[in-house]
C-alpha positions in Angstrom: 26.6 3.3 18.4 24.5 4.5 15.5 21.8 1.9 14.3 18.1 2.3 13.1 17.0 3.1 16.8 19.3 6.3 16.9 16.7 8.6 15.0 17.2 11.4 17.1 20.9 12.6 18.7 23.2 15.1 17.8 25.8 15.5 15.2 28.8 17.5 14.5 29.8 18.5 11.5 33.2 20.1 10.5 33.2 22.0 7.5 30.4 24.6 6.3 30.9 24.0 2.6 28.1 23.1 0.1 28.5 19.7 1.4 29.0 20.0 5.0 26.3 22.4 5.1 23.9 20.1 3.0 24.9 17.1 5.2 23.5 19.1 8.5 20.4 20.0 6.8 19.8 16.3 5.9 20.5 15.6 9.6 18.0 18.3 10.5 15.3 17.2 8.1 15.4 13.4 10.1 15.0 15.0 13.4 19.0 15.3 14.7 20.4 18.5 16.6 23.6 20.0 14.6 26.5 21.6 15.4 28.1 23.4 12.5 31.7 24.4 12.5 34.4 25.8 10.7 37.6 27.6 10.5 37.9 31.3 12.2 38.2 34.4 9.7 41.5 36.0 9.8 40.2 39.7 8.4 36.9 41.3 9.1 34.5 42.6 6.3 33.7 45.8 5.4 30.5 45.7 7.2 32.2 44.2 10.5 34.4 47.0 10.9 31.8 49.5 10.6 29.7 47.6 13.4 33.0 47.7 15.7 33.5 44.3 15.9 37.0 42.9 16.5 38.3 39.4 15.3 37.5 38.5 18.7 34.0 38.9 18.2 32.0 35.6 18.4 29.8 37.0 15.4 33.1 37.2 13.4 34.6 34.0 14.4 31.3 32.1 13.6 30.8 34.0 10.0 32.1 31.4 7.7 29.8 28.6 9.6 27.2 31.3 9.2 27.7 32.0 6.1 27.9 28.5 4.8 24.5 27.9 6.9 22.6 31.1 4.9 23.9 30.0 1.5 22.4 26.3 1.7 19.4 27.9 2.9 19.0 29.7 -0.3 19.5 26.7 -2.3 17.6 25.3 -4.5 16.6 22.3 -4.8 15.5 23.5 -1.0 18.1 21.0 1.3 15.8 21.0 4.0 12.2 19.5 4.2 10.8 22.5 6.0 12.7 26.1 6.4 12.3 26.0 10.1 14.1 23.2 10.4 17.4 25.2 9.6 16.7 26.2 13.8 18.3 22.6 14.7 21.6 23.4 13.9 23.9 25.5 15.5 26.8 27.7 14.4 30.4 27.7 15.7 34.1 27.3 15.1 37.3 24.9 15.4 38.6 27.1 17.8 36.0 28.0 20.4 34.0 25.0 19.9 36.0 21.9 19.4 35.7 21.0 23.2 31.8 20.6 22.4 32.4 17.8 20.1 32.3 15.4 22.8 28.7 16.0 23.3 28.3 14.5 19.6 27.1 11.1 18.5 28.7 11.6 15.6 31.4 14.1 13.9 31.7 14.1 10.6 34.1 16.1 8.6 33.2 17.7 4.9 36.3 20.4 4.6 38.0 21.0 1.4 39.3 18.0 -0.9 43.1 18.4 0.4 44.2 15.2 2.2 46.9 17.3 3.9 44.4 19.4 5.2 42.0 16.7 6.3 44.9 14.7 7.8 45.7 17.5 10.3 42.2 18.0 11.3 41.9 14.7 12.6 44.9 14.9 14.4 43.3 17.7 16.2 39.8 16.6 16.6 40.7 13.1 17.8 41.8 14.7 21.5 37.9 15.7 21.4 35.3 13.7 20.6 33.5 11.3 22.6 34.8 7.7 23.4 31.7 6.1 21.8 31.3 8.4 18.8 31.4 7.6 15.5 33.8 9.5 13.4 33.8 9.8 9.5 34.8 11.6 6.8 32.9 12.8 3.5 35.3 12.3 0.8 34.8 11.7 -3.3 37.8 9.4 -3.3 40.5 10.6 -0.9 42.4 7.6 0.9 40.5 7.0 4.0 43.3 5.5 5.6 46.0 8.2 4.9 43.7 11.0 6.1 43.4 9.0 9.7 46.9 7.5 9.8 48.1 9.7 12.8 45.1 8.6 14.8 45.0 6.5 18.4 43.9 3.0 17.4 40.7 3.8 19.2 39.6 6.5 16.5 41.0 4.2 14.0 38.8 1.2 15.1 35.5 3.9 15.3 36.4 5.8 11.7 35.4 5.0 8.3 34.6 7.1 4.9 30.8 8.4 4.4 31.0 9.7 1.1 27.6 11.1 0.3 26.1 12.5 -2.9 25.2 15.8 -4.0 22.7 17.1 -2.9 22.5 14.4 0.1 18.8 15.2 0.4 17.8 13.8 -2.9 20.8 10.9 -4.3 19.8 8.0 -2.5 23.7 6.4 -2.5 25.9 6.6 0.4 29.2 4.9 0.1 30.7 3.6 3.6 34.7 2.9 3.4 36.4 1.2 6.8 39.8 1.1 7.5 41.0 -2.1 7.9 40.6 -1.6 11.6 37.3 -0.3 11.8 34.8 -2.7 14.0 32.6 -4.6 11.7 29.6 -3.9 14.7 30.3 -0.1 14.2 29.8 -0.6 9.6 27.0 -2.9 10.3 25.1 -0.2 13.0 26.0 2.4 10.7 24.6 0.6 7.8 21.6 0.3 9.0 21.1 3.7 10.5 21.8 5.0 6.9 19.3 3.3 5.6 16.3 3.3 7.9 16.8 7.1 9.4 19.1 8.9 7.1 17.3 7.3 4.2 20.0 6.4 1.8 21.0 2.9 0.1 24.3 1.8 1.5 27.4 0.4 -0.8 30.9 -1.1 0.9 33.6 0.2 -0.9 37.2 -0.2 -0.4 40.0 2.4 0.0 40.6 2.8 -3.6 40.7 6.5 -6.0 36.9 7.5 -6.4 35.8 4.6 -4.9 32.7 3.0 -6.8 30.4 5.3 -8.1 33.0 8.1 -8.8 35.7 5.7 -10.3 33.1 4.3 -12.7 30.4 6.9 -13.1 33.1 9.3 -14.2 34.9 6.5 -16.4 31.6 6.0 -18.2 31.3 9.7 -18.9 35.3 10.3 -20.1 34.7 7.4 -22.6 32.2 9.4 -24.5 34.5 11.9 -26.1 36.9 10.1 -28.0 33.6 7.3 -29.4 31.5 10.2 -30.1 34.4 12.4 -32.2 35.0 8.8 -33.8 31.4 8.8 -35.1 31.2 12.1 -35.7 28.4 12.6 -33.0 26.4 15.7 -32.2 25.9 16.5 -28.5 22.2 16.2 -28.8 22.2 12.7 -30.6 24.7 11.6 -27.6 22.3 12.9 -25.1 19.7 11.1 -26.9 21.1 8.0 -27.2 22.3 7.7 -23.7 19.3 8.8 -21.9 16.4 6.7 -20.9 16.7 4.9 -24.5 19.4 2.4 -22.5 18.0 2.7 -19.0 19.9 6.0 -17.8 18.3 9.2 -16.7 17.0 12.0 -19.1 20.1 14.1 -18.0 22.0 11.7 -20.0 25.7 12.5 -20.5 26.1 16.3 -21.3 23.2 17.4 -19.4 24.2 15.7 -16.2 27.6 17.1 -16.9 25.7 20.4 -16.4 23.9 19.9 -13.7 26.8 18.6 -11.7 29.2 21.4 -12.6 32.1 20.9 -15.2 34.5 22.3 -12.3 33.1 19.5 -10.0 33.9 16.5 -12.5 37.2 18.0 -13.4 37.8 18.6 -10.1 36.8 14.3 -9.4 38.9 13.4 -12.6 41.4 15.5 -11.5 41.8 13.4 -8.4 41.7 10.0 -10.5 44.5 10.9 -12.7 46.5 11.9 -9.9 45.9 9.1 -7.5 45.4 5.8 -10.2 49.0 4.6 -11.4 49.0 3.1 -14.7 49.6 5.7 -18.0 46.5 4.0 -19.1 44.3 4.7 -16.6 45.6 8.1 -16.6 45.3 8.8 -20.1 41.3 7.7 -19.7 41.1 10.6 -16.6 42.8 13.1 -18.7 40.3 16.1 -19.4 39.0 16.2 -22.6 40.1 19.8 -24.3 36.3 20.9 -24.7 35.9 20.2 -21.2 39.5 22.3 -20.7 38.1 25.5 -23.1 34.6 25.3 -21.1 35.9 26.3 -17.4 38.7 28.1 -19.2 35.9 30.7 -20.4 33.8 29.6 -16.8 31.3 28.1 -18.6 30.6 25.7 -15.9 27.3 24.2 -16.8 24.1 25.4 -15.0 25.5 27.1 -11.8 26.9 29.5 -14.4 24.2 29.6 -17.2 26.2 28.0 -20.1 27.9 24.5 -20.7 27.6 21.9 -23.0 24.2 23.9 -23.1 23.0 27.4 -22.6 19.3 28.6 -22.0 18.1 31.9 -23.2 16.2 34.3 -21.6 13.7 33.4 -23.4 13.4 30.0 -22.3 15.2 28.4 -25.8 17.8 26.2 -25.0 20.7 26.1 -27.2 23.8 23.1 -27.6 26.9 23.7 -28.0 29.2 22.9 -31.6 32.3 20.9 -30.7 33.3 22.4 -34.2 33.4 25.7 -33.5 32.7 26.4 -29.6 29.7 28.5 -30.5 26.2 27.9 -29.3 23.9 26.7 -31.9 20.0 26.3 -31.4 19.3 22.9 -29.8 18.1 20.3 -32.5 15.8 17.3 -31.9 17.9 14.1 -33.2 15.7 11.6 -34.5 16.2 8.0 -35.5 13.1 6.0 -36.7 15.0 3.0 -37.5 15.6 3.0 -33.6 11.6 4.1 -32.9 10.5 -0.7 -32.9 12.9 -0.9 -30.3 12.2 1.3 -27.9 9.0 -0.4 -26.9 10.9 -3.3 -25.8 11.6 -4.5 -22.3 15.0 -2.8 -21.2 17.0 -5.8 -21.2 15.9 -6.7 -24.9 16.2 -3.5 -25.7 19.7 -3.2 -25.0 21.1 -6.2 -27.1 19.0 -4.7 -29.9 20.3 -2.0 -30.0 24.1 -2.6 -29.3 23.7 -5.4 -32.5 21.9 -2.7 -34.9 23.8 -2.5 -38.1 23.3 1.6 -38.2 25.3 4.6 -37.0 24.0 4.6 -34.0 24.1 1.5 -33.4 28.0 0.7 -33.4 28.7 4.0 -31.1 26.3 1.6 -28.4 28.0 -0.9 -28.8 31.7 0.7 -28.3 30.7 2.8 -25.5 28.8 -0.2 -24.0 31.7 -2.2 -24.5 34.5 0.0 -23.2 31.9 0.5 -20.0 31.8 -2.6 -19.2 35.2 -4.2 -20.3 36.1 -1.5 -17.9 34.1 -2.1 -14.8 34.9 -6.1 -15.1 38.5 -5.2 -15.5 38.3 -3.5 -12.2 35.5 -4.3 -9.5 37.4 -6.8 -8.1 39.4 -4.2 -6.4 36.6 -2.1 -5.6 33.7 -4.3 -4.0 33.5 -7.6 -3.0 30.9 -8.9 -5.5 28.9 -7.9 -8.8 25.7 -6.8 -6.2 27.9 -3.3 -4.6 29.2 -2.6 -8.1 25.6 -2.7 -10.0 23.7 -0.1 -6.5 26.6 1.8 -6.6 26.1 2.8 -10.2 22.0 2.4 -9.8 21.7 4.3 -6.9 24.8 6.8 -7.6 23.6 7.3 -11.2 20.1 6.3 -11.4 20.7 3.5 -13.9 17.8 1.1 -14.6 20.4 -1.9 -14.6 23.8 -1.9 -13.2 27.0 -3.0 -15.1 26.7 -6.5 -14.6 23.4 -6.8 -15.2 23.9 -5.4 -18.2 26.6 -7.7 -19.2 23.5 -10.5 -18.4 21.2 -8.6 -20.6 23.2 -8.6 -23.6 24.7 -12.5 -22.4 28.1 -12.9 -21.1 29.4 -15.4 -23.4 27.9 -13.6 -26.7 29.8 -10.2 -25.6 32.8 -12.0 -24.5 32.7 -13.7 -27.9 32.3 -10.4 -29.8 35.1 -8.4 -27.4 37.7 -11.6 -28.7 36.7 -11.3 -32.6 37.6 -7.4 -32.3 40.5 -8.3 -30.9 39.7 -6.6 -27.4 40.8 -8.0 -24.2 38.1 -10.1 -22.1 38.5 -9.3 -18.3 39.5 -12.4 -16.5 36.3 -12.1 -14.3 34.5 -12.7 -17.0 37.2 -15.9 -18.4 36.2 -17.1 -14.8 32.6 -17.0 -14.5 32.2 -18.5 -18.6 34.9 -21.5 -16.9 32.8 -22.3 -14.3 29.9 -23.2 -16.5 27.8 -19.7 -15.5 25.7 -17.7 -18.0 25.8 -14.8 -15.8 26.5 -12.9 -12.9 23.0 -13.8 -11.6 21.6 -16.8 -12.4 17.8 -17.6 -11.2 17.1 -21.3 -11.0 13.8 -23.4 -11.8 12.8 -23.4 -8.1 13.2 -19.3 -7.5 16.5 -19.2 -5.8 18.9 -16.4 -7.4 22.5 -16.9 -6.7 25.4 -14.4 -7.8 28.7 -15.0 -8.8 31.4 -13.4 -6.3 34.9 -12.9 -7.7 36.8 -14.4 -4.1 39.5 -16.8 -4.9 39.3 -18.4 -8.1 35.6 -17.5 -8.3 32.7 -18.3 -5.9 28.5 -19.2 -5.9 27.1 -17.0 -3.3 23.0 -17.3 -2.6 21.7 -13.5 -3.1 18.5 -12.3 -1.1 17.5 -9.0 -1.8 16.2 -7.8 1.3 11.9 -7.6 1.5 12.3 -4.3 3.2 13.5 -2.4 -0.2 10.8 -3.9 -2.6 10.7 -0.9 -4.4 7.4 -0.9 -7.1 9.6 -1.5 -10.2 10.9 -5.0 -8.1 7.4 -5.8 -7.2 6.3 -5.6 -11.2 9.3 -8.1 -11.7 9.1 -10.4 -9.3 5.2 -10.3 -7.4 2.6 -12.2 -9.5 0.4 -10.3 -11.7 -3.1 -11.3 -11.1 -5.0 -8.8 -12.9 -4.1 -6.6 -15.9 -4.6 -4.0 -18.1 -3.0 -1.4 -20.1 -2.8 0.6 -17.3 -2.5 -0.8 -13.9 -2.1 -4.3 -12.5 -2.8 -5.6 -9.5 0.0 -8.0 -7.6 -0.4 -10.4 -4.8 2.8 -8.9 -2.2 2.0 -12.3 -0.2 0.4 -12.3 3.3 -2.9 -11.7 2.1 -2.1 -8.5 0.8 -2.3 -7.5 -3.1 -1.4 -3.9 -4.5 -2.4 -1.9 -7.4 0.2 -1.1 -9.2 -0.3 2.2 -11.8 2.1 2.2 -15.1 -0.1 4.4 -17.5 2.3 7.0 -19.5 3.4 9.1 -16.6 0.9 7.2 -14.4 -2.0 9.1 -14.8 -5.5 8.0 -13.7 -8.4 7.2 -16.1 -10.9 4.2 -16.7 -8.3 1.5 -16.8 -6.5 2.7 -13.7 -10.4 2.7 -11.9 -11.0 -0.4 -13.0 -8.3 -1.8 -11.7 -9.2 0.4 -8.4 -12.1 -1.9 -8.4 -10.7 -5.4 -9.4 -8.0 -4.7 -6.6 -10.2 -4.0 -3.9 -12.4 -6.8 -4.7 -10.1 -9.3 -5.0 -8.8 -8.1 -1.6 -12.3 -8.2 0.3 -12.3 -11.7 -1.5 -9.0 -13.6 -0.7 -7.3 -11.1 1.3 -6.5 -8.6 4.2 -6.2 -5.7 2.4 -5.0 -3.9 -0.4 -1.7 -1.1 -1.6 -2.0 1.1 -4.5 1.1 2.5 -5.9 2.7 3.8 -9.4 5.1 2.5 -10.8 8.1 4.4 -12.3 10.0 7.8 -11.2 6.7 9.5 -9.6 3.1 8.4 -8.0 1.0 9.7 -10.4 0.6 13.4 -12.1 -3.5 13.0 -11.5 -6.0 12.4 -13.8 -5.3 12.2 -17.8 -5.8 15.7 -18.8 -5.5 15.1 -22.4 -8.6 12.5 -22.1 -10.6 15.2 -20.0 -10.1 17.9 -22.5 -11.1 15.2 -25.6 -14.3 15.2 -23.3 -15.0 18.7 -23.7 -13.9 18.7 -27.3 -17.0 16.5 -28.2 -19.5 18.9 -26.1 -21.3 16.0 -24.9 -21.3 17.6 -21.2 -23.9 15.3 -19.6 -20.7 12.6 -20.7 -18.3 14.6 -19.0 -20.5 15.2 -15.6 -20.7 11.1 -15.7 -17.3 10.7 -16.0 -16.3 12.8 -12.6 -19.0 11.0 -10.6 -17.1 7.7 -12.1 -14.0 8.8 -10.9 -15.2 10.0 -7.2 -16.9 6.6 -7.2 -14.0 4.5 -7.7 -12.3 6.9 -4.9 -14.8 6.2 -2.5 -14.7 2.5 -3.0 -11.3 2.8 -1.6 -12.3 4.8 1.6 -15.4 2.2 2.3 -13.9 -1.0 1.2 -14.2 -3.9 3.9 -10.5 -3.9 4.3 -8.1 -1.5 4.8 -6.6 0.3 1.8 -3.1 2.0 2.2 -1.4 4.5 -0.6 2.1 4.2 -1.3 3.8 7.5 -2.7 6.2 9.7 -3.8 7.3 11.8 -6.7 5.0 13.8 -8.0 1.3 13.1 -6.5 -0.4 15.7 -8.0 -4.2 16.7 -8.5 -6.3 13.3 -8.9 -3.5 11.1 -7.5 -3.4 13.4 -4.4 -7.4 12.5 -4.3 -7.0 9.0 -4.3 -4.5 8.7 -1.5 -6.7 11.1 0.5 -9.1 8.2 0.4 -7.4 5.3 1.6 -7.4 4.2 5.2 -3.8 5.7 5.4 -1.1 6.9 3.4 2.3 6.0 3.2 4.9 8.6 2.1 8.2 9.1 1.1 9.9 12.0 2.7 10.3 13.0 -1.1 6.6 13.4 -1.9 5.6 16.5 -3.8 1.8 16.3 -3.1 -1.0 19.1 -3.7 -4.3 19.9 -5.6 -3.1 22.4 -8.6 -6.1 22.0 -10.4 -7.0 25.7 -10.5 -3.7 25.7 -13.3 -5.9 24.0 -15.8 -9.1 25.9 -15.0 -10.9 23.5 -12.5 -11.7 22.8 -9.1 -10.1 19.4 -7.0 -13.4 16.9 -8.0 -12.4 13.7 -7.4 -13.3 14.6 -4.1 -10.2 16.4 -3.0 -12.0 19.7 -2.1 -14.6 18.3 -0.1 -12.2 15.6 1.9 -10.3 19.0 2.6 -12.8 20.5 3.9 -14.4 17.6 6.3 -10.9 17.2 7.7 -9.7 20.9 8.7 -13.6 21.0 9.9 -12.9 17.9 12.0 -10.1 19.1 13.4 -11.8 21.8 15.4 -12.5 22.4 18.9 -16.1 22.7 20.2 -17.9 26.2 19.2 -14.7 27.0 17.2 -15.0 29.7 14.4 -14.9 27.6 11.5 -14.1 30.6 9.2 -9.9 30.6 9.4 -9.8 26.8 9.2 -12.3 27.1 5.8 -9.9 30.1 4.8 -7.1 28.1 5.1 -8.6 25.5 2.4 -9.4 28.3 0.4 -6.3 29.5 0.3 -4.8 25.9 -0.3 -6.7 25.2 -3.1 -7.1 28.7 -4.7 -3.5 28.9 -4.9 -3.0 25.7 -6.4 -0.4 24.8 -3.8 2.1 21.7 -3.9 4.1 20.9 -0.9 7.7 20.9 -1.5 7.9 17.5 0.6 5.6 15.2 2.9 6.2 17.2 5.9 5.4 20.2 4.0 2.1 18.4 2.8 1.0 17.6 6.4 1.1 21.5 7.1 -0.6 21.7 4.0 -3.4 19.1 4.9 -2.8 16.4 1.9 -1.2 14.4 4.5 -2.4 13.3 8.3 -0.1 13.9 11.3 -0.6 10.9 13.5 -2.5 9.1 10.9 -0.2 8.7 7.9 3.1 7.9 7.7 6.3 9.4 6.4 9.7 7.1 5.1 12.8 8.8 4.5 14.0 6.0 2.4 11.9 6.2 -0.8 12.7 2.2 -1.2 11.2 1.5 2.2 7.6 3.1 1.2 6.1 0.1 -0.3 6.8 -2.4 2.2 6.0 0.1 5.1 2.4 0.1 3.4 2.0 -3.3 3.5 3.1 -3.4 6.9 0.1 -1.1 7.6 -2.2 -3.2 5.9 -1.3 -6.1 7.9 -1.1 -4.3 10.9 -4.5 -2.5 10.2 -6.4 -5.7 9.3 -4.7 -8.0 13.0 -6.3 -4.9 15.5 -9.3 -5.6 13.8 -10.3 -3.2 10.7 -13.9 -1.4 10.5 -14.7 0.2 7.8 -15.7 4.0 8.1 -19.1 5.0 8.0 -19.8 8.6 5.6 -19.1 11.6 7.7 -21.4 14.2 8.2 -19.8 18.0 7.7 -21.3 21.3 8.2 -22.2 23.5 5.7 -22.3 27.1 6.4 -23.6 28.6 3.2 -24.5 32.4 2.4 -22.3 33.3 5.9 -18.9 31.6 4.8 -19.8 32.2 1.0 -20.2 36.1 0.8 -16.5 36.4 3.1 -14.5 34.3 1.2 -16.0 36.7 -1.9 -15.5 39.6 -0.6 -11.9 38.6 -0.2 -11.3 37.3 -3.5 -13.0 40.6 -4.6 -9.8 42.3 -3.1 -7.3 40.0 -4.3 -8.7 40.5 -8.3 -9.1 44.6 -8.0 -5.1 44.2 -6.1 -4.3 42.5 -9.5 -3.2 39.6 -7.5 -5.4 37.0 -9.6 -7.0 37.1 -12.8 -10.6 37.2 -14.0 -10.5 33.5 -14.7 -8.7 32.6 -11.4 -11.2 34.6 -9.7 -14.3 32.7 -11.3 -12.8 29.4 -10.4 -11.8 30.5 -6.7 -15.5 31.6 -6.4 -16.0 27.9 -7.2 -14.1 26.3 -4.9 -15.7 29.0 -2.1 -19.2 27.9 -2.9 -18.0 23.9 -2.7 -16.7 25.1 0.5 -19.5 26.9 1.7 -21.8 23.9 1.1 -23.5 26.4 -1.7 -25.6 29.5 -1.1 -27.7 28.0 1.6 -29.4 30.9 4.0 -28.8 28.6 7.2 -26.0 26.4 8.0 -26.9 22.8 7.7 -25.5 19.7 8.7 -25.1 17.8 5.6 -23.8 14.6 4.4 -19.8 14.4 2.5 -21.7 13.4 -0.5 -23.4 16.7 -0.6 -19.8 18.6 -1.3 -19.2 15.4 -3.8 -22.4 16.5 -5.9 -21.5 20.3 -5.2 -18.3 19.5 -7.0 -19.5 17.9 -9.9 -21.5 20.9 -10.6 -18.8 23.0 -10.8 -16.5 21.4 -12.8 -19.4 20.6 -15.4 -20.1 24.7 -15.2 -16.0 25.3 -15.2 -15.4 22.8 -18.1 -17.5 25.3 -20.7 -15.1 27.7 -20.1 -13.0 28.4 -23.0 -10.3 30.1 -20.5 -10.1 26.8 -19.3 -9.6 25.2 -22.2 -6.9 27.3 -22.9 -5.1 26.4 -19.5 -5.5 22.6 -19.9 -4.5 22.9 -23.8 -1.1 25.3 -22.6 -0.6 22.7 -19.8 -0.3 20.0 -22.5 1.8 21.5 -24.7 4.4 23.3 -22.6 4.1 21.6 -19.1 3.7 25.0 -17.3 0.3 26.8 -16.0 -1.4 29.6 -17.5 -2.2 32.8 -15.7 -5.3 33.7 -18.3 
């Protein structure tokens, strides 16, 4: 049985195509061994013939599985947390290796989306699987019952659909679709396994075409086409209106189609068109002419370089003109009459937008009305309650609000009345809700108790208790008491004596406002609680120190003030390190520069596996000066055995900082030294990071927390500095680094060496912090540093000057 305790095991993945190989990769990511199988080739390749191989050669018979694994190992973004994790996957084939299926705790099939092929495969597979193994299929919408209908009863009891979204490593939604006969206990165990081991958020769906997310998500995309034609909208206008403005991702509509691939979108729509029964629904999922033409031309989106958008070799982006089917320079739409609405909270903003008396407002109303009506009309056939529907769309398509939450935001009664005035049908589930005197699908009483409307029978009211284990920073900001606040950050009460500083500045940048809240958070935790968590509210933890502010300080020419600012930033982070209570950073997404330094100053860091952490300051012409350079040195030397040569460890830090390395996963962050193995905690599910950080605080407080004293670190002086400078000179002469790269790197070497001391001397860590401030003051006066900073602010990319 699979459950949250099954952190290691063996899986067999049947099918080494795009999805199968990536599912295998993610299982390897979380510690599982995987047997990846596919069909046996029927012909030799010229290369195999030249090597004298035959169709009976094992190398040939495993070729398709091997090719799938090799292909997935080269994908970007990478399916593996670390490249070496591919060694956990063993390849084989359907003819020779089916007897090995008995070794597997979980057999998951991910072959081509053809019901006949899947059904025949499961008829074969059932004779080999372990009697206790979970068996499942990965399908985007085929019937679970049909493909397993020929299986024995003992297989049906363990059979379910497990619909991963592509790419499996990065997208959090997993739809589980049980058969009628599937053991409920096995389903519950699978939910816990998926959420705690695989890092997914699970929705239970019924066995209907497209399940929940694809059925509703593809519908939301398909209805855009006729409505945009009616309003004469361009592709750019639609994307500007259907992105963050309405709580959707920046990819919006057409950018999302290009990312997913028009062929993939067409395949899902075709499947829905074939399996849905009414002419009205078949019409909805008929591919628009523009999509058919683009596919016929081979313009499938990002994978082919052109779709609704096209990127030129010089980086400029063009958009498709729907009148000519030719590309033209992308235009940035401007809606000045909507700008006052952009700063409203999302619920208020949506209501204002769909009621706005403008072309854009009427477009958004039509689009929203079509989407909400379709969802409410069909939801009772897809899931048991609004919660599953909302979660599927939020987790599968990254909407901030699910469809029924949008119904509530707009006002169920007001929306229904508007539909009636316009002669449009009001879905029965909405009529039933209003007849019961409800004002929304979700309602919170004065007592704080939240209930949800469930459409069983004629409609029922059920309590709604979201799990505390999945307390996201966004939910914290909405539901936890806010005890301190300024424009950039707030202090929240998480309960049980744990407080949390939540950063909410633009891109969660760090500046004086955040520093103020760090002090206040520590003081409150010391005075009233047991510990402090620090996190970011939004998509990322933080992109680091406010570069615009830093450049403004340079622009004033008051470098003494700049040095004072650098020292103040260090002091705010040291307040975390030396607090009387434990401090834990809850990080995820971008955790860069000063944000990485902030995490490194906490007692512990709890990191999402998808944490992109690093100290890339060289890209903007400076060094990590918030204690990052010094802390990296201290950690590297602390790990050395007695009498070991310190130079290799210092050189590794030099390389990491000098090249501005950023880890592409938390596991890689451990390799670089930004996170500590055995100390910091990596959590696969990003929605569990904040809760886990709170548990770490409580544990540290319970066992008796003692603040750390300032450590001493050996400054090796000239002996190390000269060796580092020789290597840097060689890199410059070889053309591997620029003159300014050399200038910055030599300053990093200066700090790591402890300055130009003639003899090795043990120094307090604060001595190295002082060197950081000294160096950043020097680099801030270099014109090439100013160029790097301006270029980063203007383009978002580093400049090598």
